[in-house]
Backbone bond lengths (Angstrom), bond angles and torsions (degrees), N, CA, C in turn:
res aa  C-N    CA-C-N  psi(-1)  N-CA   C-N-CA  omega(-1)  CA-C   N-CA-C  phi
1 M - - - 1.461 - - 1.508 108.11 -
2 S 1.291 117.49 133.44 1.462 121.38 -179.74 1.511 110.16 -91.58
3 V 1.322 114.01 160.91 1.466 119.64 179.41 1.516 111.19 -65.41
4 D 1.309 115.30 -34.63 1.458 118.46 -176.10 1.515 111.80 -65.66
5 T 1.307 116.35 -29.29 1.454 118.82 -176.36 1.510 112.61 -89.92
6 Y 1.397 116.88 -3.36 1.470 119.67 -178.21 1.505 108.87 -74.40
7 A 1.324 114.90 138.39 1.456 120.60 177.06 1.509 107.89 -146.76
8 P 1.341 117.85 133.02 1.477 120.21 -179.05 1.521 109.90 -64.92
9 S 1.322 113.33 150.02 1.455 118.30 -178.49 1.517 112.03 -74.35
10 S 1.346 114.89 -22.81 1.469 118.19 178.44 1.512 108.48 -142.86
11 T 1.285 115.79 160.93 1.449 120.59 -177.92 1.511 109.95 -77.79
12 L 1.355 117.13 145.60 1.455 123.71 178.98 1.507 109.24 -87.30
13 S 1.338 116.64 139.99 1.471 121.14 179.00 1.513 108.25 -126.66
14 F 1.333 119.02 143.37 1.471 125.23 -177.94 1.522 108.92 -115.70
15 L 1.388 115.52 135.37 1.450 121.77 -178.24 1.509 109.34 -92.29
16 D 1.305 115.15 124.77 1.465 119.84 178.79 1.508 109.34 -87.42
17 M 1.403 116.81 129.85 1.464 122.83 177.91 1.506 109.23 -123.60
18 D 1.320 115.50 143.79 1.456 117.67 178.75 1.534 110.38 -77.57
19 D 1.308 115.83 171.44 1.475 120.63 -175.02 1.516 112.35 -66.70
20 N 1.320 118.72 -34.71 1.465 120.84 -177.96 1.523 110.81 -65.89
21 E 1.354 115.88 -43.09 1.457 118.89 178.61 1.508 111.87 -67.87
22 L 1.336 117.88 -34.30 1.464 121.47 -177.95 1.534 112.10 -68.41
23 L 1.352 117.93 -35.95 1.455 122.32 -175.09 1.511 113.24 -100.02
24 R 1.339 117.14 9.75 1.450 120.14 -176.89 1.527 111.89 -63.72
25 G 1.307 120.58 -38.19 1.470 123.11 -178.98 1.513 113.76 -94.32
26 A 1.314 118.30 6.07 1.462 120.63 -176.66 1.511 112.33 -113.31
27 D 1.311 118.02 24.72 1.481 121.67 178.99 1.520 108.16 -84.79
28 T 1.352 117.70 90.82 1.481 122.24 -174.45 1.508 112.46 -85.59
29 Q 1.305 121.58 -15.79 1.459 122.94 -178.54 1.513 109.34 -140.91
30 P 1.349 116.45 115.49 1.472 118.46 -179.45 1.520 111.47 -61.03
31 T 1.290 114.41 163.61 1.461 119.64 -174.83 1.527 112.27 -70.26
32 Q 1.370 118.33 -24.25 1.464 117.89 -179.07 1.517 112.78 -69.39
33 Y 1.355 115.84 -13.09 1.456 119.21 178.62 1.510 112.38 -101.94
34 D 1.286 116.92 12.77 1.453 119.73 177.37 1.510 110.17 -78.68
35 Y 1.316 116.56 124.99 1.469 122.44 178.02 1.528 108.14 -117.78
36 R 1.254 113.47 101.00 1.452 117.73 -175.38 1.519 111.93 -111.82
37 D 1.356 116.22 -4.89 1.465 119.58 -176.86 1.533 108.81 -103.40
38 F 1.297 118.29 96.28 1.452 123.44 179.21 1.515 109.27 -104.24
39 T 1.375 115.38 118.57 1.461 119.49 -177.28 1.519 109.56 -128.42
40 M 1.300 120.08 152.62 1.460 126.47 177.42 1.531 108.38 -80.93
41 P 1.401 117.43 146.12 1.466 119.54 178.15 1.507 110.51 -61.86
42 S 1.322 113.82 148.73 1.453 119.42 -177.43 1.520 110.23 -73.89
43 T 1.311 115.67 167.69 1.467 121.62 -179.61 1.527 111.15 -64.14
44 S 1.336 117.15 -36.66 1.474 120.57 -179.42 1.512 110.67 -67.99
45 Q 1.361 117.69 -38.38 1.454 119.91 178.55 1.524 110.95 -66.05
46 S 1.328 117.60 -41.30 1.459 120.80 178.95 1.520 111.19 -64.09
47 Q 1.341 116.35 -38.39 1.455 119.94 179.22 1.523 111.18 -66.15
48 T 1.348 116.81 -39.85 1.463 120.98 178.88 1.522 111.17 -62.08
49 Q 1.342 116.79 -45.30 1.448 120.29 178.80 1.529 111.33 -62.75
50 A 1.316 116.84 -39.57 1.453 120.70 178.54 1.518 111.89 -64.78
51 D 1.358 116.07 -38.42 1.468 120.33 178.40 1.523 110.17 -64.87
52 Q 1.341 116.94 -40.83 1.463 119.96 179.46 1.519 111.58 -63.78
53 L 1.327 117.02 -42.31 1.463 119.68 178.25 1.521 111.37 -64.26
54 D 1.324 116.35 -38.71 1.469 120.14 179.24 1.511 111.35 -65.98
55 L 1.349 116.03 -38.58 1.479 120.03 178.80 1.517 110.70 -65.37
56 Q 1.346 117.38 -42.73 1.460 120.01 177.82 1.519 111.18 -62.41
57 S 1.335 116.15 -40.14 1.459 119.70 178.54 1.513 111.92 -62.34
58 R 1.344 116.33 -38.75 1.472 120.15 178.79 1.531 111.12 -66.72
59 R 1.333 115.71 -39.26 1.475 118.98 179.65 1.525 110.50 -62.96
60 V 1.332 117.32 -43.92 1.461 120.65 178.20 1.507 110.81 -61.98
61 S 1.348 116.50 -40.27 1.458 120.64 179.44 1.521 111.14 -64.05
62 V 1.343 117.14 -40.78 1.470 119.96 179.47 1.508 110.70 -65.81
63 Q 1.349 117.14 -41.09 1.459 120.12 178.55 1.527 111.11 -62.95
64 N 1.326 115.74 -41.99 1.473 119.03 178.87 1.514 111.03 -63.79
65 N 1.349 116.60 -37.85 1.461 119.73 178.81 1.504 111.69 -65.97
66 D 1.364 117.20 -30.03 1.466 119.80 176.84 1.510 111.92 -75.60
67 I 1.333 116.43 -32.80 1.467 119.68 -176.94 1.516 112.01 -76.96
68 H 1.331 116.43 -40.27 1.466 119.64 -175.17 1.527 113.36 -58.91
69 P 1.350 120.36 -46.13 1.466 118.41 177.44 1.514 113.17 -60.72
70 R 1.326 117.40 -37.00 1.472 119.71 178.78 1.516 111.16 -66.57
71 L 1.351 116.11 -41.08 1.466 118.38 176.58 1.513 111.30 -62.98
72 A 1.332 116.01 -40.25 1.457 119.37 178.90 1.529 110.99 -63.93
73 S 1.340 115.45 -39.34 1.468 119.30 -180.00 1.524 110.96 -65.09
74 I 1.349 116.10 -43.32 1.465 119.70 179.44 1.521 110.38 -64.10
75 T 1.329 116.44 -41.67 1.467 119.75 179.46 1.519 111.97 -61.71
76 N 1.342 115.83 -41.41 1.466 119.27 178.10 1.523 111.52 -64.60
77 D 1.347 116.22 -39.66 1.469 119.04 179.00 1.507 111.45 -63.83
78 L 1.339 116.30 -39.68 1.480 119.14 178.76 1.514 111.00 -66.98
79 A 1.329 116.08 -35.42 1.463 119.26 179.43 1.522 111.43 -67.27
80 D 1.341 116.34 -29.09 1.471 119.23 -178.70 1.519 112.67 -79.73
81 L 1.328 117.39 -14.67 1.462 119.37 -179.42 1.522 110.30 -68.05
82 Q 1.318 115.16 138.34 1.451 121.76 178.38 1.513 109.01 -124.41
83 F 1.313 115.93 127.21 1.464 121.47 -179.23 1.518 108.44 -106.27
84 E 1.323 114.81 121.14 1.457 120.66 -179.33 1.516 109.73 -110.40
85 E 1.310 116.11 138.08 1.443 120.21 176.79 1.522 109.71 -74.04
86 E 1.317 115.59 127.13 1.445 120.12 -178.68 1.513 110.25 -75.07
87 D 1.295 115.71 129.14 1.458 120.45 179.46 1.495 109.78 -74.57
88 D 1.282 117.30 128.64 1.457 122.01 -179.30 1.519 108.32 -84.68
89 E 1.338 115.08 103.26 1.465 119.81 -173.95 1.512 112.18 -67.01
90 N 1.321 117.51 -22.52 1.440 119.87 179.84 1.522 112.63 -96.92
91 G 1.333 116.43 -0.18 1.435 120.16 175.21 1.509 114.73 67.50
92 V 1.317 117.29 25.41 1.455 119.82 179.53 1.503 108.24 -130.52
93 G 1.284 117.19 154.73 1.442 122.47 177.54 1.514 108.84 -164.35
94 G 1.311 116.29 79.72 1.438 120.00 -174.66 1.515 113.56 -62.06
95 N 1.350 117.49 -25.34 1.441 120.56 -177.47 1.529 112.28 -97.93
96 S 1.317 118.25 2.89 1.456 121.19 -176.55 1.513 109.84 -93.82
97 A 1.357 114.83 146.39 1.456 118.72 177.56 1.528 110.96 -71.02
98 Y 1.329 116.16 -27.32 1.447 120.41 179.31 1.526 108.93 -98.49
99 V 1.325 117.17 120.49 1.459 121.69 -178.64 1.519 108.01 -105.27
100 K 1.319 115.74 117.35 1.435 121.28 -179.39 1.534 109.92 -74.18
101 E 1.312 116.30 140.58 1.461 119.96 178.39 1.520 109.13 -68.15
102 L 1.305 115.76 126.68 1.462 121.08 -174.66 1.532 110.38 -87.88
103 P 1.339 116.89 149.42 1.470 120.25 177.67 1.523 110.47 -72.49
104 P 1.320 117.71 165.76 1.470 120.30 -177.73 1.525 113.73 -60.86
105 H 1.340 118.13 -27.80 1.458 119.99 -177.20 1.527 113.03 -88.87
106 A 1.322 118.69 12.70 1.457 121.13 177.96 1.525 109.90 -69.89
107 C 1.320 115.33 147.06 1.473 120.67 178.64 1.521 109.74 -59.24
108 K 1.303 117.75 129.41 1.449 122.24 -178.34 1.528 112.31 -69.71
109 Y 1.302 116.81 -16.53 1.456 119.83 178.44 1.534 111.22 -89.41
110 C 1.332 117.12 -55.09 1.465 120.25 -169.75 1.531 113.99 -113.92
111 G 1.338 118.82 -15.54 1.460 120.80 178.91 1.510 115.56 93.75
112 I 1.320 119.74 -6.07 1.468 120.45 178.12 1.530 109.89 -63.35
113 H 1.326 116.06 136.97 1.475 118.09 -174.78 1.528 113.77 -138.11
114 D 1.304 117.55 26.78 1.467 120.63 171.65 1.520 108.29 -65.88
115 P 1.345 119.15 120.42 1.477 120.53 -175.36 1.534 113.46 -55.49
116 A 1.308 117.24 -29.29 1.484 119.56 -178.46 1.512 112.14 -75.76
117 T 1.328 118.27 -11.63 1.473 121.01 -174.73 1.514 114.12 -114.11
118 V 1.341 118.43 -1.37 1.463 120.07 -176.06 1.530 110.82 -114.16
119 V 1.322 113.96 156.05 1.460 123.04 -179.35 1.514 108.22 -137.16
120 M 1.333 116.55 141.84 1.458 119.87 177.83 1.517 111.42 -97.39
121 C 1.307 115.86 132.87 1.460 120.57 173.32 1.520 108.31 -77.89
122 N 1.320 117.85 120.84 1.466 121.20 -176.26 1.522 112.15 -68.84
123 N 1.319 117.97 -23.44 1.462 120.51 -176.10 1.532 111.78 -77.00
124 C 1.330 117.35 -43.93 1.477 120.56 -176.61 1.521 112.89 -111.28
125 K 1.334 117.64 -4.47 1.459 122.81 179.11 1.530 113.60 65.09
126 K 1.298 117.57 22.22 1.461 121.54 177.03 1.538 109.29 -97.43
127 W 1.340 114.70 152.46 1.452 121.04 -179.11 1.524 110.50 -104.57
128 F 1.326 115.13 142.91 1.468 120.95 177.30 1.517 108.99 -142.32
129 C 1.319 115.92 150.53 1.468 120.20 -178.06 1.519 110.47 -91.26
130 N 1.326 114.03 168.57 1.463 120.47 178.92 1.522 111.81 -96.05
131 G 1.327 116.82 20.33 1.464 121.77 178.07 1.520 111.21 -95.45
132 R 1.318 114.63 153.26 1.465 119.84 -178.18 1.534 112.52 -85.42
133 G 1.323 116.46 -34.28 1.453 118.12 -172.36 1.504 110.28 63.82
134 S 1.324 117.62 -126.46 1.468 121.92 178.00 1.509 112.31 -103.80
135 T 1.345 117.37 16.76 1.457 121.02 179.77 1.523 110.08 -108.02
136 S 1.326 115.90 171.73 1.469 120.04 -175.93 1.519 112.94 -80.43
137 G 1.323 117.96 -21.30 1.451 121.75 179.62 1.514 110.77 -127.51
138 S 1.336 116.14 169.78 1.462 119.18 179.65 1.524 109.63 -67.46
139 H 1.322 115.54 159.45 1.455 120.18 -176.79 1.527 112.30 -65.39
140 I 1.329 117.34 -37.00 1.458 118.67 179.06 1.535 111.15 -66.47
141 I 1.311 116.87 -40.34 1.475 119.88 179.15 1.521 110.16 -68.23
142 N 1.334 116.88 -39.62 1.479 120.29 176.98 1.527 109.92 -57.12
143 H 1.330 116.06 -45.34 1.461 118.81 -178.91 1.515 111.73 -65.90
144 L 1.321 116.87 -46.88 1.467 119.59 -177.74 1.525 112.01 -59.68
145 V 1.342 116.60 -39.07 1.467 120.13 -178.78 1.527 110.36 -70.83
146 R 1.340 117.26 -46.39 1.452 120.38 -175.40 1.526 112.61 -72.44
147 A 1.324 116.59 -35.40 1.466 120.33 179.55 1.516 112.34 -88.64
148 K 1.322 117.08 -7.90 1.465 123.03 -177.98 1.530 111.61 59.19
149 H 1.334 113.84 40.88 1.458 120.92 174.40 1.537 108.33 -100.15
150 R 1.344 116.85 158.86 1.466 119.04 -170.93 1.524 114.03 -134.27
151 E 1.316 119.43 -13.05 1.465 120.45 -170.94 1.531 110.59 -116.23
152 V 1.334 116.54 142.32 1.462 121.08 -178.32 1.536 110.03 -140.59
153 T 1.345 113.81 162.64 1.472 122.17 176.91 1.520 108.89 -134.25
154 L 1.324 117.35 135.55 1.453 121.62 177.53 1.526 110.70 -77.18
155 H 1.321 116.16 155.72 1.463 120.62 -179.39 1.534 111.35 -71.90
156 G 1.318 116.36 144.76 1.461 120.66 -177.88 1.517 114.15 -64.59
157 D 1.345 117.33 -26.27 1.466 120.44 179.47 1.512 112.77 -93.98
158 G 1.336 116.99 6.85 1.456 120.29 177.24 1.506 112.18 -79.83
159 P 1.317 118.01 175.80 1.483 122.22 -177.49 1.526 113.30 -58.23
160 L 1.334 118.17 -34.82 1.460 121.58 -176.60 1.529 112.51 -100.55
161 G 1.329 117.41 3.36 1.458 120.62 179.22 1.527 111.55 73.27
162 E 1.318 114.78 -174.88 1.469 119.97 -179.92 1.521 109.11 -73.86
163 T 1.314 115.45 105.96 1.464 121.20 -173.63 1.520 110.28 -133.54
164 I 1.311 116.46 128.34 1.463 121.08 171.57 1.530 107.75 -87.25
165 L 1.297 116.58 124.78 1.459 119.79 -179.12 1.523 108.84 -76.98
166 E 1.329 115.41 118.31 1.457 121.39 -179.26 1.527 110.09 -153.87
167 C 1.310 115.91 160.43 1.465 121.76 -179.77 1.531 109.68 -69.10
168 Y 1.306 115.20 133.75 1.463 120.57 -179.15 1.515 111.38 -67.23
169 S 1.331 117.11 -28.94 1.450 120.74 -174.68 1.533 113.04 -90.43
170 C 1.340 117.05 -51.50 1.465 119.73 -174.35 1.520 113.65 -108.67
171 G 1.318 118.32 -12.66 1.457 120.86 177.13 1.521 115.68 85.12
172 V 1.333 119.18 6.74 1.453 121.33 178.33 1.531 109.43 -64.48
173 R 1.339 117.06 143.56 1.465 120.90 -174.58 1.525 113.20 -116.89
174 N 1.278 117.15 11.20 1.473 120.88 177.60 1.531 109.08 -72.31
175 V 1.344 116.16 106.64 1.471 119.75 -173.94 1.512 112.29 -66.13
176 F 1.333 117.61 -18.49 1.462 119.99 -177.67 1.542 112.19 -79.88
177 V 1.325 116.74 -9.13 1.463 119.37 175.65 1.526 111.17 -118.20
178 L 1.327 116.60 1.26 1.464 120.26 179.66 1.514 110.88 -85.30
179 G 1.324 114.34 147.27 1.465 121.58 174.90 1.512 109.22 -148.56
180 F 1.306 116.38 -171.10 1.458 119.45 -179.59 1.530 109.67 -137.45
181 I 1.327 113.87 154.20 1.456 121.74 175.18 1.518 107.40 -129.87
182 P 1.321 118.45 124.15 1.468 119.57 177.40 1.523 110.16 -76.34
183 A 1.315 116.43 137.71 1.460 120.84 176.40 1.524 109.64 -72.28
184 K 1.325 116.55 144.97 1.462 120.68 -176.81 1.532 112.12 -69.79
185 A 1.288 116.25 -41.19 1.466 118.69 -173.49 1.529 112.05 -91.74
186 D 1.320 117.41 -42.06 1.467 120.94 -174.65 1.531 110.56 -99.09
187 S 1.323 115.51 155.38 1.468 120.72 179.37 1.531 109.31 -87.26
188 V 1.303 116.40 57.10 1.463 122.86 179.63 1.501 108.26 -131.65
189 V 1.345 115.17 163.71 1.456 121.18 175.93 1.530 108.03 -124.82
190 V 1.290 114.82 155.64 1.466 121.26 179.84 1.519 108.10 -123.04
191 L 1.337 116.24 129.49 1.455 120.65 177.38 1.510 110.20 -84.89
192 L 1.310 115.56 125.82 1.465 121.65 -179.45 1.519 109.75 -138.84
193 C 1.298 116.88 144.98 1.458 120.02 173.83 1.522 110.16 -75.44
194 R 1.325 114.97 155.47 1.455 119.30 -175.23 1.521 111.96 -65.57
195 Q 1.300 115.77 -44.90 1.470 122.13 177.91 1.518 109.51 -132.37
196 P 1.316 118.80 130.01 1.478 126.44 4.84 1.522 113.63 -99.04
197 C 1.354 116.86 -7.39 1.462 118.79 -165.80 1.517 113.86 -64.93
198 A 1.330 117.53 -41.96 1.463 119.84 -177.04 1.507 112.53 -70.64
199 A 1.339 117.61 -15.01 1.452 121.04 -178.61 1.523 113.17 -99.99
200 Q 1.288 117.80 3.09 1.463 120.47 -178.70 1.529 111.61 -73.78
201 N 1.320 115.17 139.20 1.469 120.21 179.18 1.526 111.51 -70.73
202 S 1.311 116.87 -19.47 1.461 119.38 -177.86 1.527 111.91 -67.56
203 L 1.331 116.62 -14.89 1.471 118.92 -179.71 1.537 111.84 -65.22
204 K 1.331 115.60 -29.59 1.461 118.41 -179.58 1.528 111.21 -64.23
205 D 1.308 115.53 -34.09 1.458 118.67 179.31 1.530 111.81 -72.25
206 M 1.345 117.30 -17.53 1.463 122.03 -179.65 1.525 111.39 -96.18
207 N 1.301 116.47 12.21 1.478 122.22 177.63 1.530 112.75 64.93
208 W 1.337 116.02 34.31 1.447 121.24 176.38 1.528 109.40 -114.87
209 D 1.317 115.76 140.81 1.464 120.80 -177.73 1.535 109.12 -96.99
210 Q 1.328 116.21 111.50 1.452 120.35 -177.56 1.528 112.60 -62.95
211 E 1.308 116.54 -31.96 1.465 119.72 -177.43 1.533 113.09 -69.75
212 Q 1.318 116.64 -14.05 1.458 121.29 -179.79 1.522 113.04 -89.23
213 W 1.329 116.47 2.79 1.476 119.50 -177.80 1.554 109.47 -64.63
214 K 1.316 115.21 132.97 1.467 121.61 178.20 1.521 109.76 -138.75
215 P 1.320 118.43 144.09 1.484 121.20 -178.59 1.531 111.61 -68.61
216 L 1.331 114.96 155.11 1.474 120.49 178.15 1.527 112.13 -75.84
217 I 1.324 116.07 -18.37 1.474 120.74 -178.61 1.517 108.75 -113.13
218 A 1.318 116.16 126.67 1.460 121.80 177.58 1.519 108.63 -138.00
219 D 1.316 115.28 132.92 1.480 121.62 -179.31 1.518 110.85 55.40
220 R 1.346 114.99 41.73 1.459 123.66 175.41 1.530 113.27 62.30
221 C 1.300 116.73 27.32 1.461 121.94 175.36 1.537 109.14 -140.62
222 F 1.316 116.40 153.62 1.454 119.46 170.78 1.530 109.08 -69.22
223 L 1.316 116.65 148.44 1.459 120.60 179.20 1.527 110.22 -57.80
224 H 1.330 116.43 142.57 1.461 120.90 -171.42 1.533 112.26 -65.36
225 W 1.334 118.46 -28.34 1.464 118.88 179.23 1.518 111.45 -75.46
226 L 1.343 116.10 -17.92 1.462 120.47 178.11 1.534 110.74 -89.51
227 V 1.330 115.86 -49.27 1.476 122.32 177.02 1.536 106.43 -136.96
228 K 1.297 116.55 119.20 1.458 120.25 -178.36 1.518 111.48 -69.78
229 Q 1.312 114.58 153.32 1.449 120.39 175.99 1.540 109.60 -94.51
230 P 1.319 118.92 138.08 1.475 120.74 177.64 1.532 110.34 -60.40
231 S 1.321 115.21 152.63 1.455 119.90 177.64 1.521 110.15 -65.08
232 E 1.345 115.42 157.84 1.462 119.78 178.79 1.521 111.18 -61.06
233 Q 1.332 115.87 -39.24 1.460 119.81 179.66 1.537 110.47 -63.87
234 G 1.349 115.18 -42.28 1.460 119.10 178.87 1.515 112.23 -63.30
235 Q 1.317 117.29 -38.57 1.462 120.88 -179.78 1.531 111.07 -70.60
236 L 1.335 117.37 -34.24 1.459 119.82 177.42 1.524 111.51 -68.53
237 R 1.310 117.14 -33.79 1.450 121.82 -178.83 1.521 112.22 -82.68
238 A 1.325 116.84 -13.06 1.469 120.65 -178.19 1.531 109.53 -79.09
239 R 1.324 114.81 172.16 1.470 119.72 176.08 1.534 109.48 -63.21
240 Q 1.309 115.85 129.21 1.452 120.52 -179.26 1.524 109.68 -88.22
241 I 1.323 115.85 127.11 1.464 120.20 -177.56 1.521 108.31 -134.87
242 S 1.311 116.51 136.20 1.464 121.81 -178.67 1.530 109.93 -94.93
243 A 1.323 115.10 169.82 1.460 119.96 178.64 1.526 110.77 -63.06
244 A 1.324 116.91 -36.99 1.471 119.67 178.07 1.512 111.64 -64.26
245 Q 1.316 117.29 -39.62 1.464 120.56 178.17 1.521 111.34 -67.21
246 I 1.343 116.27 -36.43 1.468 120.19 176.65 1.519 110.16 -62.33
247 N 1.321 116.73 -44.31 1.465 120.33 178.84 1.520 111.50 -60.65
248 K 1.337 116.29 -42.68 1.462 119.82 -179.32 1.523 111.06 -65.73
249 L 1.335 115.98 -41.74 1.470 120.01 179.71 1.529 111.30 -64.39
250 E 1.310 116.30 -41.81 1.473 119.99 179.06 1.530 110.25 -63.20
251 E 1.319 117.63 -37.40 1.461 120.25 177.52 1.520 111.06 -67.30
252 L 1.327 117.13 -37.11 1.467 120.04 177.84 1.524 111.27 -65.50
253 W 1.325 116.77 -36.14 1.461 120.53 -178.61 1.520 112.61 -66.02
254 K 1.324 116.85 -22.65 1.462 119.33 178.13 1.520 111.72 -65.81
255 D 1.347 116.67 -31.77 1.454 121.09 179.84 1.525 112.17 -101.37
256 N 1.338 116.40 -29.72 1.457 120.28 -178.47 1.530 108.52 -139.76
257 I 1.316 116.58 104.63 1.459 122.03 -174.44 1.521 111.50 -65.35
258 E 1.330 117.96 -19.44 1.452 122.42 -177.98 1.530 113.42 -98.16
259 A 1.309 117.70 8.66 1.465 120.68 -178.20 1.529 110.12 -63.33
260 T 1.325 115.88 141.60 1.467 122.08 -179.13 1.517 109.19 -137.61
261 F 1.330 115.31 178.67 1.461 121.15 175.88 1.527 108.21 -72.26
262 Q 1.328 114.97 143.73 1.465 120.07 176.96 1.518 110.06 -83.90
C-alpha cells in the first residue's frame, strides 16, 4: 500500500481549550513569590558597606603591625644565638660521625683517657679506666680478672705520678692482695700485702696500726684516692661496651694482641 492511497477511516477533530484551562496544571511558582520590584541599593547603604570594609581593612593592618615587630624581635634573638661545639674531655664520642684519634693511654674498652682515671696493666701494657660503664666492675678490674693479670702502673700525669703498685715491705705486686695502712703520725699511707707483711708484729714498732689495713680494691674498683673514677657524663659519652663484648674482646686478644672493635 502506498502513502498516497492511505486515507483515515474517520475524520480527525481537535478540541479547543482556553488559556486558563491549558495553564491550570503548570503553575510552578505561586504569586506570593513573585518579585517584580528590582531596585538598586541606595547611596547610604553603599556608603555603610564601604565603611565596614574599610574598618575590617584597618583591623587587619593593626594586627599585622603588632605581629611584624614580634617576628622581627624573634628573628633578632635567633640571630644572636651562638652554638659552640662541646669539647669532649675524654676524647671519645661513640655517637659522633667524627671519631677523634685516641692517645695510647686511652681505655681499651671505652676510650676514656683522663690520666687520673686510667691504669696500665703491666703484663700486656694496655690501659684501662677505673669506670664501670655498663658493667658491674671497673674496666681495669674486669680486664685483670678475665686475663688473669695482677700488676698495674699509675699514669705519670695522675695525682700520684707514675707509680707501680707494690708492697712496701716485700715488693709483691699482686694488686688483689695489696692494701694500705695509714701512719699514725704522718699524713701518709703505706702499701702492704695482706699476708704476711700486714700481719707482722714489727709494724707496731714502726708506728703503723695493723687494724687499719684496708684493700686497694673495693666494690670491684680501685679506691678513688688511688685512681679516680670518670664522671657519669664522661662514661655516658664514652664507647658503650657490655660484659659479653668484653669477654669476646679478651678472647680475641689471646690470638691477636692488637685486636680492636670493628
